[in-house]
Every structure is written in C-alpha cells, then in structure tokens.
NUNU-656347 format. One line per field, with one value per residue (C-alpha): x, y, z; residue number from 0. Coordinates in steps of 0.05 Angstrom, whole numbers, padded with zeros to 5 digits. Each point is the difference from the previous one (the first is absolute). Layout:
! residues N
u [X/...]
v [Y/...]
w [Z/...]
nr [NUM/...]
***
This chain:
! residues 539
u [-01437/-00009/00042/00005/00034/-00015/00055/-00042/00049/-00016/00045/00040/00016/-00045/-00056/-00068/-00036/-00060/00041/00024/00070/-00002/00021/00055/00038/00040/00072/00031/00066/00014/00068/00013/00013/-00013/-00071/-00042/-00068/-00038/-00040/00017/-00041/00042/-00035/00042/00046/00022/00040/00074/-00006/-00056/00039/00057/-00046/-00036/00068/00019/-00067/00006/00071/-00031/-00055/-00054/-00063/-00011/-00063/00016/-00054/00020/-00036/00034/00014/00027/00058/00013/00004/00077/-00021/-00026/00070/00027/-00029/-00018/-00062/-00061/00038/-00012/-00069/-00019/-00069/-00020/-00037/-00004/00024/-00052/-00055/-00020/-00022/00069/00034/-00040/00015/00073/-00006/-00052/00045/00063/00035/00035/-00005/00053/-00021/00052/-00044/00024/00012/00048/-00048/-00071/-00019/-00062/-00041/00057/-00015/00034/-00064/-00027/00065/00039/-00053/-00060/00026/00043/-00060/-00043/00053/00004/-00076/-00001/00060/-00038/-00063/00035/00044/00066/00058/00049/-00005/00062/-00008/00058/-00008/00055/00043/-00033/-00072/-00031/-00072/00019/00048/-00013/00014/-00062/00044/00025/-00072/-00028/00054/-00017/-00074/00010/00042/-00053/-00056/00039/00015/-00072/-00024/00057/00037/00056/00021/00074/00012/00068/00025/00061/00043/00017/00004/00050/00028/00010/-00073/-00022/-00021/00053/00061/-00017/-00029/00038/00067/-00006/-00022/00061/00046/-00031/-00022/00048/-00040/-00060/-00053/00006/-00038/00046/00058/00005/00017/-00065/00016/-00023/00007/-00007/-00019/00015/-00061/00025/-00001/-00071/-00019/00028/-00038/-00065/00018/00009/-00068/-00031/00028/00060/00049/00054/00048/00055/-00021/-00075/-00001/-00048/-00023/-00064/-00027/-00075/-00026/00035/00034/00073/00044/00055/00061/00068/00064/00023/-00027/00023/-00019/-00026/00065/00041/-00040/00009/00075/00002/-00039/00049/00060/-00030/-00020/00073/-00018/00041/-00020/-00059/-00007/-00076/-00020/-00066/-00044/-00044/-00064/-00051/-00073/-00015/-00023/00063/00045/-00031/00003/00076/00010/-00043/00042/00069/-00014/-00040/-00053/-00070/-00025/-00057/00044/00053/-00051/-00018/00070/00021/-00058/00026/00065/-00033/00006/00051/-00010/00034/-00025/-00010/00000/00033/-00039/-00013/00076/-00001/-00048/00022/00051/00062/00071/00062/00010/-00072/-00052/00024/00040/-00010/00066/-00008/-00073/00019/00054/-00052/-00049/00052/00023/-00071/-00009/00067/-00020/-00067/-00034/-00049/-00065/-00027/00035/-00023/-00008/-00050/-00049/-00061/00005/-00060/-00054/00022/-00052/-00010/-00054/00003/00025/-00056/-00019/-00063/-00071/-00001/00044/-00042/-00017/00055/00058/00062/00062/00044/00070/00014/00067/00016/00067/00023/00069/00049/00019/-00023/-00060/00043/00052/-00054/-00032/00066/00001/-00073/00007/00064/-00037/00008/00046/00072/-00015/-00041/-00060/00024/00052/-00036/00023/-00003/-00075/-00013/00044/-00036/-00067/00027/00021/-00068/-00033/00044/-00015/-00073/00012/00005/00050/00038/00049/00041/-00034/00038/-00006/00010/00038/00034/-00027/-00061/-00066/-00056/-00075/-00018/00069/00018/00041/00019/-00070/-00032/-00026/00001/-00074/00006/00060/-00006/00068/00019/-00064/-00028/00025/-00052/00021/-00048/00020/00009/00025/-00043/-00050/-00069/-00023/00019/00056/00032/00059/-00005/00049/-00017/00042/-00028/00013/-00021/-00029/00070/00029/00036/-00005/-00052/00006/-00063/00007/-00063/-00009/-00070/-00025/-00068/-00007/-00038/-00034/00018/00072/00009/-00016/00046/00056/00000/00003/00055/00045/-00017/00061/00044/-00034/00020/00072/00002/-00052/00032/00069/-00020/-00036/00058/00048/-00042/-00003/00074/00044/-00040/-00066/-00045/-00072/-00048/-00049/-00055/00001]
v [-00323/-00014/00032/00071/00051/00073/00015/-00032/-00059/-00071/-00047/-00016/00073/00004/00047/-00033/00015/00027/00056/00065/00022/00068/-00024/-00046/00039/00039/00008/00004/00039/00063/00019/00074/00014/-00073/-00015/-00043/00013/-00059/-00059/-00059/-00064/-00062/-00061/-00061/00033/-00064/-00027/00010/00064/00025/-00001/00038/00052/00009/00006/00055/00037/-00003/00032/00059/00012/-00027/-00030/-00070/-00042/-00072/-00050/-00070/-00065/-00024/00062/-00042/-00025/00071/00033/00012/00054/00045/00005/00033/00067/00039/-00018/00005/00016/-00070/-00026/-00073/-00016/-00073/-00014/-00033/00038/-00033/00029/00070/00021/-00017/00036/00063/00000/00012/00039/00053/00037/-00005/00053/-00055/-00074/-00053/-00068/-00055/-00063/-00053/-00074/-00044/-00057/-00017/-00042/-00009/00065/00040/00008/00044/00027/00027/00024/00024/00011/00030/00030/00057/00029/-00005/00035/00056/00009/00009/00048/00042/-00002/00028/00050/-00035/00040/-00055/-00074/-00042/-00071/-00050/-00048/-00040/-00001/-00044/00024/-00014/-00008/-00045/-00045/-00075/00006/00008/00036/00052/00009/00013/00051/00038/-00004/00031/00055/00016/-00001/00047/00051/00001/00014/00046/00027/00035/-00063/-00015/-00073/-00030/-00064/-00024/-00057/-00054/00037/-00025/00016/-00031/-00021/-00018/-00064/00004/00014/-00045/-00058/-00005/00022/-00052/-00051/00009/-00007/-00065/-00037/-00043/00015/00044/-00010/00069/00021/00014/-00030/00061/00045/00041/00075/00040/00072/-00003/00063/00013/00011/00068/00026/-00026/00038/00063/-00006/-00010/00064/00037/-00024/00028/00069/-00003/00056/-00001/-00047/00030/-00023/00003/00070/00042/-00055/-00040/-00055/-00002/-00059/-00050/-00067/-00005/-00060/-00006/-00044/00003/00024/-00071/-00056/-00070/-00072/-00037/-00042/00063/00029/-00064/00004/00073/-00018/-00056/00047/00056/-00050/-00025/-00069/-00042/00008/-00047/-00050/00001/-00050/00020/-00062/-00013/00039/-00042/00010/00053/-00056/-00044/00062/00025/-00070/-00003/00070/-00017/-00062/00032/00071/00034/00022/-00031/-00034/00047/00060/-00032/-00011/00073/00023/-00047/00026/00071/-00014/-00018/00067/00055/00057/00061/00072/00029/00072/00038/00066/-00009/00004/00075/00008/-00053/00025/-00044/-00004/00033/-00061/-00010/-00049/-00050/-00054/-00073/-00014/00057/-00019/-00070/00025/00045/-00058/-00049/00052/00007/-00076/-00009/00053/-00035/00063/-00037/-00005/-00047/-00048/-00047/-00051/00044/-00002/-00042/-00068/-00005/-00048/00002/00014/00062/-00026/00020/-00049/-00050/00023/00040/-00029/-00006/-00060/-00034/-00071/-00005/-00047/00028/-00039/00030/-00018/00032/00002/00037/00005/00041/00029/00033/00049/00071/00018/00047/-00053/-00049/00050/00012/-00073/00000/00063/-00029/-00064/-00024/00020/-00016/-00003/-00063/-00026/-00056/-00053/-00041/00044/-00056/-00008/00073/-00004/-00062/00036/00059/-00046/-00033/00069/00020/-00065/00016/00073/00034/00050/-00047/00027/00042/00066/00006/00060/00075/00009/-00055/00028/00043/-00014/00045/-00014/-00019/-00022/-00068/-00052/-00061/-00032/00040/00071/00041/00008/00031/00027/00025/00008/-00035/-00042/-00028/-00020/-00032/-00026/-00019/-00056/00015/-00069/-00044/-00033/-00031/00047/00059/00001/00045/-00003/00041/00016/00033/00021/00010/-00015/-00060/00014/-00015/00056/-00042/00012/-00041/-00015/-00021/-00027/-00014/-00029/00004/-00034/00006/-00054/00006/-00060/-00075/00008/00057/-00048/-00054/00049/00016/-00072/-00014/00053/-00012/-00043/00056/00047/-00043/00015/00072/00034/-00022/00015/00071/00015/-00021/00041/00061/-00012/-00012/-00050/00003/-00019/-00052/-00019/00046/-00032/00042/00002]
w [00151/00072/00053/-00031/00046/00009/-00051/-00054/-00007/00017/00041/-00063/-00013/-00059/-00017/-00002/-00065/00037/00033/-00029/-00012/00033/00069/-00024/-00052/00051/00022/-00071/-00001/-00038/-00029/-00011/-00072/-00020/00014/-00043/00031/-00029/00021/-00043/-00007/-00015/-00029/00012/00050/00037/-00058/-00017/-00040/00045/00064/-00034/-00027/00069/00032/-00049/00008/00075/-00001/-00040/00051/-00045/00032/-00025/-00004/-00018/-00019/00023/-00004/00064/00040/00060/-00044/-00025/00069/-00013/-00050/00057/00031/-00062/00021/00062/00038/-00044/-00065/-00030/00005/-00018/-00027/-00002/-00063/-00068/-00061/-00043/00045/-00024/00068/00031/-00058/00009/00075/-00014/-00066/00024/00050/-00043/-00042/-00040/-00013/-00013/-00027/00009/-00005/-00048/-00001/-00040/-00009/00014/00061/00042/00000/-00031/-00073/-00053/-00027/00067/00032/-00060/-00053/00036/00065/-00029/-00036/00062/00040/-00054/00001/00075/-00002/-00052/00041/00062/-00035/00013/-00024/-00021/-00017/-00009/-00027/00002/-00060/-00033/-00062/-00051/00009/-00068/-00021/-00056/00038/00003/00074/00044/00051/-00051/-00028/00069/00015/-00065/00015/00069/-00030/-00052/00052/00046/-00057/-00020/00071/00021/-00062/00039/00038/-00002/-00020/00016/-00032/00041/-00023/00049/00067/00050/00068/00069/00007/-00068/-00031/-00055/00042/00059/-00039/-00066/00027/00058/-00052/-00042/00059/00022/-00060/-00041/-00062/-00016/-00054/-00029/-00062/-00056/00038/00044/-00059/00003/00009/00059/00023/00074/00037/00074/00044/00024/-00072/-00008/00064/-00028/-00065/00041/00040/-00067/-00022/00063/-00018/00047/-00022/00055/-00034/-00045/-00068/00014/00029/-00037/-00044/00006/-00041/-00011/-00038/-00043/00001/00021/-00002/00054/-00004/00032/-00032/-00020/-00043/00019/-00013/00060/00003/00000/00058/00041/-00009/00022/00060/00018/-00011/00044/00055/00001/-00024/-00048/-00072/-00013/-00053/-00013/-00052/-00033/-00006/-00060/00002/00036/00011/00051/00047/-00008/00002/00064/00029/-00012/00030/00061/00012/-00002/00025/00058/-00048/00007/-00063/-00012/00004/-00042/-00056/00000/00000/-00059/-00038/00011/-00037/-00068/-00031/-00004/00048/-00030/-00001/-00070/00022/00057/00001/00074/00014/-00012/00058/00049/00049/-00007/00025/-00029/-00045/-00019/00026/00050/-00039/00014/00036/00048/00014/00015/00047/00036/00007/00026/00051/00028/00003/00036/00051/00011/-00025/-00044/00037/-00054/-00048/-00054/00055/00036/-00055/00016/-00033/-00047/00024/00074/00051/00042/00048/00073/00052/00014/00070/-00013/00001/-00077/00005/00050/-00019/-00052/00003/00034/00018/00054/00024/00066/00035/00066/00033/00060/00001/00048/-00056/-00001/-00044/-00042/-00013/-00022/-00044/-00037/-00017/-00024/-00043/-00032/-00024/-00071/-00057/00011/00076/-00010/00042/00043/00011/-00053/-00057/-00050/00012/-00018/-00060/-00024/00007/-00038/-00058/00000/-00004/-00059/-00035/-00004/-00020/00067/00024/00046/00049/-00048/00012/00066/00044/-00013/00064/00042/00065/-00009/-00032/-00025/-00007/-00070/-00025/-00025/00041/-00040/-00016/00054/00005/00064/00015/00071/00041/00072/00030/00045/00008/-00064/-00071/-00046/-00068/-00056/-00047/-00074/-00018/-00045/00047/-00005/00055/00041/00052/00052/00048/00064/00055/00066/00059/00068/00073/00044/00070/00027/-00040/-00052/-00074/-00038/-00074/-00034/-00073/-00038/-00070/-00030/-00063/-00032/-00053/-00066/-00024/00011/-00023/00049/00056/-00028/-00007/00075/00020/-00052/00029/00072/00014/-00026/00047/00059/-00021/-00022/00048/00067/-00027/-00022/00066/00043/-00043/00012/00075/00008/00034/00065/-00035/00030/-00012/00035/00048/00029/00076]
nr [0/1/2/3/4/5/6/7/8/9/10/11/12/13/14/15/16/17/18/19/20/21/22/23/24/25/26/27/28/29/30/31/32/33/34/35/36/37/38/39/40/41/42/43/44/45/46/47/48/49/50/51/52/53/54/55/56/57/58/59/60/61/62/63/64/65/66/67/68/69/70/71/72/73/74/75/76/77/78/79/80/81/82/83/84/85/86/87/88/89/90/91/92/93/94/95/96/97/98/99/100/101/102/103/104/105/106/107/108/109/110/111/112/113/114/115/116/117/118/119/120/121/122/123/124/125/126/127/128/129/130/131/132/133/134/135/136/137/138/139/140/141/142/143/144/145/146/147/148/149/150/151/152/153/154/155/156/157/158/159/160/161/162/163/164/165/166/167/168/169/170/171/172/173/174/175/176/177/178/179/180/181/182/183/184/185/186/187/188/189/190/191/192/193/194/195/196/197/198/199/200/201/202/203/204/205/206/207/208/209/210/211/212/213/214/215/216/217/218/219/220/221/222/223/224/225/226/227/228/229/230/231/232/233/234/235/236/237/238/239/240/241/242/243/244/245/246/247/248/249/250/251/252/253/254/255/256/257/258/259/260/261/262/263/264/265/266/267/268/269/270/271/272/273/274/275/276/277/278/279/280/281/282/283/284/285/286/287/288/289/290/291/292/293/294/295/296/297/298/299/300/301/302/303/304/305/306/307/308/309/310/311/312/313/314/315/316/317/318/319/320/321/322/323/324/325/326/327/328/329/330/331/332/333/334/335/336/337/338/339/340/341/342/343/344/345/346/347/348/349/350/351/352/353/354/355/356/357/358/359/360/361/362/363/364/365/366/367/368/369/370/371/372/373/374/375/376/377/378/379/380/381/382/383/384/385/386/387/388/389/390/391/392/393/394/395/396/397/398/399/400/401/402/403/404/405/406/407/408/409/410/411/412/413/414/415/416/417/418/419/420/421/422/423/424/425/426/427/428/429/430/431/432/433/434/435/436/437/438/439/440/441/442/443/444/445/446/447/448/449/450/451/452/453/454/455/456/457/458/459/460/461/462/463/464/465/466/467/468/469/470/471/472/473/474/475/476/477/478/479/480/481/482/483/484/485/486/487/488/489/490/491/492/493/494/495/496/497/498/499/500/501/502/503/504/505/506/507/508/509/510/511/512/513/514/515/516/517/518/519/520/521/522/523/524/525/526/527/528/529/530/531/532/533/534/535/536/537/538]
***
C-alpha cells in the first residue's frame, strides 16, 4: 500500500502486508490481576459477531489482529482499543499468504467467516467447507495455542442443504488439522446490530403479511450476541468469569442456544410488546418460491430483495440446540443466559440512544458498486454526465453545513419532496432499497453508513459531503456538496451530481430523467444555501 508512515500503518490506518507487526503492536493496556496476555487473530472481524468479540477482547487488554477484505470500512474497529491495540490487515481470507500474515504472530485464532447464501465469488464450498481446515493447518504450523471456530446449529454432512453440508465439512477439516479446536454452533444470534433483529423484526412491524415457511410456526432458540461472545472467550481459555473460572475447554463441538424456545411468530409479538407497539396481526402468507417471497418482502419492507431471499431461506428449518454442555462454562447472569425479552430491551435501548454504529440498513446492498469517484485518469475518455449547481449565500458556513449534513431521511431533500418519494417508489419497484432505510441519526452522518438509497462515501466537516448511489441504476452515480467562500467572503454552496452510464440504456436513462433533474436539483441546492441563496456568477 502506498503512503505508509513511520509507524508502519498506511493512510487508512491499516498494516501493509509487506511490513512486520513488531512496530505496530504497541500500547495495549494491562490490568493488574486480570491480564490476558494474548495476541488474537480474528478472521472475519468486521461482521456483527466479530465487532462484538473485538470489543470484548479490547476491554480485556488483548492485542487483536483483524483480517479484513475492506480495511477502510472496518477502521471503526481500531477505536475499540488503545492506540496500536487493534491492528487491521487488508487481505483475502481465501489467500493463504494473507491468512498466514495474521495467524503467524497470534497466540489464538477466531474464525467467524460464514454466509447465508451463495452469491458472486462467495461460495459455500470455499468459505465454509475448505477455509476452516486451512486455518487449522496454519495454526498448527505456527504453534497457535487456541483456535475457536464459530459454525452453526444444523451442520450435517448428510443434510440435503448445501449450506449445512459445507458447515460440517469445515468442522471436519478443522478437527483434522487442529484436533483441540473449539467449535461453537450458535443458534440464531441476535442483538442491536445483527441481521435477524434489525431485518426480520423490522419486517414484521412493517409488512401486512409475510411469506413465512411453516406459517411462522418453525421453532427457534435465539441466543444473545453477548452470550456468544462469552462462549468464545471460554474457548480461548479465559478463566476470569464466575462459571468458567478454573475450567477450560479444549477440543469438541458445542451447541449454544438461548434459554427460551419460540416460534417466529411468538418472537415478533414479544418484540412488538417490548417496543411499546400495539399487538400485531401478522398474517402468514402461503409459502411462495424464494424469488416470489423475497419480491413481496422487498416491496413492503426496507429489506433489499437479495437479502430477503437469504433471510427467508434461513427460516426453513428449526434452530434448536440439542445439548447445553457449554452452559456450564459460559459465564451467565443470575437467572441464566440472557433471555429474549431482556435482550430485545437492551437492543432497543441502544438503538434509541443512537448507540448503534451499524444497522441492517448499513449493510452494503449486494450488487452495488464501490468504484471511486470518476475524477482520476482511469476514467478519461469515458462518458460522464454532470449536473453542477452553485449558489452563494449570506448564511454562515456552519449553518449551511448543518442543513447539508441533515439531508435525507425524515428531513427530506428539497421542496420537491414528491419527486424524491416517486424516485424511491420506482427503485423499490425494481428491487432496490428505496428511501426506507432512512438515517441512523437525524443530524450527524458517518462515513460508510447508509442514507436512504445512498451511502456516505466521504465526509469532511464542514466542507464536503459525497454520497454514492445504491439505487438500481444502469450506471454509477454520486451526489456531492461542497461549502467554501467566494472572493467577496460570502458562503458558496456547490452541488454536483455525476453519472457514469453503462451501455445504451444507461445513456437513455439519463435523458429520460433529465426533466426531473431540472426540478429536484435546483430545489435541493437552494434549500442547502438558505433563504438568501442566489445563483453564483464568477466575477
């Protein structure tokens, strides 16, 4: 990576693969009488469970090396510990060299990589069938003390499900390469940042009817993410918790479910009750094909069609633990593992306090682009449509910035609200996310988070906000706002929309929506500039 500093980190805060770890693994904290002096490698650390585990490890003074495909988006992990405690390595888990880079210096390894459904380059066989064994082999090669692998209830080599077979294959490969590995099979894991809680719970609250396999009567044993984290800590040899003190588990497969077994319908009603909503009447629809079911869910809820298809598929089978041996070792509360009602309350409290850095809506929409803004030479000669608006204003820069950063969600975009709502409906009609993802916070944005059918690509307060489109488009699109000063000392608001078409239809699309742009773009720019806005003319 270019731009490496003397500390060993590049400008993204990540460790280049070509550099050593010695100069960067510094500054970790020590707690007298409670020190877990380990370096732990986390494979798949940027996910829901991963961030919870890294947060827990950091609190205990553990040095963490996290392998991330996109380290830029995972930078928030570094703030969970003191300077140098959490190191990010940009790499691909399917590349043995990248794996060895993080496993070689580690005392323990945690593998969290898993997928609900195949898509693109993500295949069950590679990620869930082959990868665990390769991790185990590298851990054995470098003398790693502990390996914890998070699998799933239902792993079965004889299952008709390709997902379940790949999970079983991965477990077998890991045990063969690293016999003392601890394999955890959690049930559906939920909490304030997970796919289940934030997608399905929200679905139930919005949809007039859901195509639920088995009419919503399939049994589940949801487990709170905090309890899964504690089970992982036990697998690492952590002995500081009350029920785990003096006990260590070395090798074996352990199922982990919560204290309660519910049907999906019962869980949704509990959610509504804890959230203070009126008791919902959810009418299970006939079981449709995955494509038809996901289409309906995508139409009436904020869940993209591709994600809906994966989530519906996850409800086909019962998810109930058959043994609870792990409970004897997992530190729990006075009344046992965290019950569903209490966990929902905890999650809702964090969401209400805006303490959820990522939500279901922050998940990258499958199939959306991540290309850079087309301003570099690589784009030279390509087609690029630009809509540029500049207005000067008597308002202070800070006041203008407040309006810019509050864009979208319930705050809207312009006086032409109906036009944006229409565009959102059009997007949902073709399987996009529309406007219903909203905003995490009504006033503040963070890089990387979702905003309606946009994603915050770049944020430089109080000068620049760049949004990347995640709506369904025959091309790539950005919306950019800049705040500066004119030579006369007035505030200057520059609004720029960019569109790079793909194919003939991409060009046709731009010209079809051009009349709408003449309504929404001036309205939006003047709203940001304020009541004193007037077109800027260079002097």
